[in-house]
C-alpha angles and dihedrals in degrees: 000000000000125000090244091056091052093045096060097060090042091053091048092050092050092049091047089060091057125084124188119240134031122316112243119256117184111238120235111219115211107251133163121259095242142008117268093221095050094094094052090045091056091052093054092050089087089068095051119096102210144020124247129207116216095232094059101012094156091072090063092071090073093229112125093194092052091050092048093051093049091051090047092051091051090059102037108028113122095213086063090050089055091048090052090052090052089052090053090052092050090048089054090050090053090050091053091049091051091049091053089066093055131074116264126215135201133195120198136167139172140184125197137180119198137186111217122223115228094203095071121083091252092046092050092052093048093045090057090064118092114256095013112174114205090206116082136178129212123189129177137171124179138177114205134184134187134183130185109216107226093212097155100035101249093132092044090052088050089053090050089053093048092049092050090048090052092049089048091052091050090050089045090055089051089050089052090051090052092048092048092051092047095045092048091051091045093052092047092051091046089052093051089048092052090049090051090050089050089052090053092048094047092049088051090050089053090049092050091047090052090050091048091050092053093047090048089054091050091045091053089055092047092248096115131051123241088242090064091049093051092046091054091048091051093049091050092050091050093054092044090053091063092059099070091050091053091045090053090052090048092053092048091051091050091051092048091050091051091053091050088054091052093249135118116268109275096030094116100024095109094057092042095049093082104083116238132193122273107262114250117236111249129220116283107216114166104048096151121191130299088257090059089063089070090063099033109040108080094208090058091047089052092049091050092049091050087053090052090051092051090050090053091050089061086063091048090055094044092051087069088074090070133067120263120222126197135183122214139173142175133199124179150116132263136181136170098191113060134341090237090071093058115116092020122129094259093050096052119112136178140181137185127202135194109191130198127191122177128166094217098160098035102073092119091062091045090051089054092049091050091048089051092050092049091049091052090048091052090049093051091046090056090045091053093050091047091048090053091052093046091049089057089046090052091054094047092048092048093049092048093047092049095051097041095044091052089051090049092049091051093050092046091050089056090047092049091054092050094046090048090058090044091053092052091049093049093051091049089050090049091053089053090048094244096120134025127251088256090071091053093048091048090051090051092049093049092048092050092048094049094044090050091048091049091054091048091050091051090049093048093048090055091046089050089055089054089050090050093053090047092047091050090054096246124154105062141066124220114252124205095281095044090046089057089050091050093048090050087063 
């Protein structure tokens, strides 16, 4: 074998190892070593009643109905159905990119029967021959193959981009799962908070009604002024007016929860109508470090994979600078006499093709495409770094809200107990004629306001715990594709 014959395969193998464009290097956003709120979070763990694991954190709230609804949402939610469809689309794109690297084949055949005119020049010549038959048959069958030689790596870069897009879609589906679980839990906790606030308001309505009944009795005996009666009526109407607003919020929360569960509004209203307690935020043990978020939060994994895809597309654009070679070939059989002669030695045919395509006078357009790809890559790099910073911000805000809301709820509970005793004392003093009715009404108003604020603080502390689990990236497990994406980081 000659040196020239050996040199060609060697040259092709060297070129096959090259790929146009920059190789991807995962960026390392600058993040702190630990969360600021981690210390305060550890101190409040003594007040929590249960532990929660990140994978199924919703079970740590100790509310069976909450856990059941979250699990139901993870199987029936329509946002998750859309995310699964997007994964299927990305998988199809990856399949197409893989197929572009392989040879393609075609099989075609045709059969024709024609009736020749004798008025045309060709027909007149043929008609002059003895035994000319104006009917003619033509049969052909061919097998063709073609293969674009990816000498400069444009197709391989395209496959890299498609693979990264697929991994991003898988991580995006996981991020949707996490968001659905968190939103379902948040709506459920909000609903229980509204029902607790309704209970406070209705108990206050009963208290005001009882006060009005007693003043009415005194007024009928001439022992109370009409002013006191009207003041009590006005206070009762004010408390009653808060009930419809809370009931509207309760109905809206029930409808939102039904939609999260993939059901029509009202589907679960009967089982939600019985008011339950506000779930208590569990302990949050494994917080990890801010750097762990890059490998645990699926939205950050998706952002990093999109950045990898954009980097690969720079190579796709740069590969247009270089020539593209393709190999092609056809083997088949053709006859124009009778179908019985098809696939005989005389009817066989073959062709080979070496193709070259090179955009020699289009470098300005290629330059623009490369500049566009680099601009998109720079944009996604900034987006990834910003997403990492905001993820850390989400965790810090959730930790702070959880700790401070629990402190607020504890203080308000103490205030509620004190104001409850103050209200009883003021009413007893009013009955003895020591204080006016105004003092009793003010005590009722203060008690209602503090009790309502205490319920809201309890609700917000539980919601902050949900936000913390979501911010930490809990609620999903990496599958095979996501695990590859995580290892690539």
